[in-house]
C-alpha positions in Angstrom: 24.8 40.1 22.4 28.1 38.5 22.6 29.4 36.1 20.0 29.7 33.3 22.6 26.0 33.7 23.6 24.9 33.5 20.0 26.9 30.3 19.4 25.4 28.8 22.5 21.9 29.5 21.4 22.7 28.0 17.9 24.1 24.9 19.5 21.1 24.5 21.7 18.7 24.8 18.8 20.7 22.4 16.7 20.7 19.8 19.6 16.9 20.2 20.0 16.3 19.8 16.3 18.5 16.7 16.2 16.8 15.2 19.3 13.4 15.8 17.8 14.4 14.1 14.5 15.7 11.1 16.4 12.5 10.9 18.4 10.4 11.0 15.2 12.4 8.3 13.5 12.1 5.9 16.4 8.3 6.2 16.7 6.3 3.2 15.5 2.8 3.4 14.1 0.5 0.6 15.2 -2.4 0.0 12.9 -5.7 -1.6 14.0 -6.8 -5.0 12.6 -9.5 -3.3 10.5 -6.9 -0.9 8.9 -4.6 -3.8 8.1 -7.5 -5.7 6.6 -8.3 -2.7 4.4 -4.7 -2.3 3.3 -4.6 -6.0 2.3 -7.9 -5.8 0.5 -6.7 -2.8 -1.5 -3.4 -4.5 -2.3 -5.0 -7.7 -3.5 -7.4 -6.0 -5.8 -10.2 -7.9 -7.5 -8.7 -11.2 -8.6 -10.9 -13.5 -10.7 -11.7 -16.5 -8.7 -13.3 -18.6 -11.4 -13.3 -18.1 -15.2 -15.7 -20.0 -17.5 -15.6 -19.7 -21.3 -18.9 -20.5 -23.0 -19.8 -21.4 -26.6 -17.9 -20.4 -29.8 -17.6 -16.8 -30.9 -15.2 -13.9 -31.3 -14.1 -13.2 -27.7 -10.7 -14.4 -26.5 -10.9 -16.8 -23.6 -8.2 -15.8 -20.9 -7.6 -19.4 -19.8 -7.1 -20.9 -23.3 -6.4 -19.5 -26.7 -9.9 -20.3 -28.1 -12.5 -17.8 -29.4 -15.7 -18.0 -27.3 -19.0 -16.2 -27.2 -19.1 -15.5 -23.5 -16.5 -15.2 -20.7 -17.9 -15.4 -17.2 -15.7 -14.6 -14.2 -16.6 -14.3 -10.6 -14.7 -12.0 -8.2 -13.9 -12.9 -4.6 -11.4 -12.5 -1.8 -8.1 -14.3 -2.1 -6.2 -15.1 1.2 
């Protein structure tokens, strides 16, 4: 093989590799509505929707600095 031929093959491979990388970087991924809803649900986590502190006791109430006997909190979706 001549040196010129080897350089030509190398340049062709380099151009092919660069073109493929450009193609991959320009592709966009379209997610379905269900997949987007799942991502949002996982990102939001479980946020307490209502906190109720009941009676006097030794448990810290998260909405005030009082000691209570029971803390009740419901979980729900936040939009």
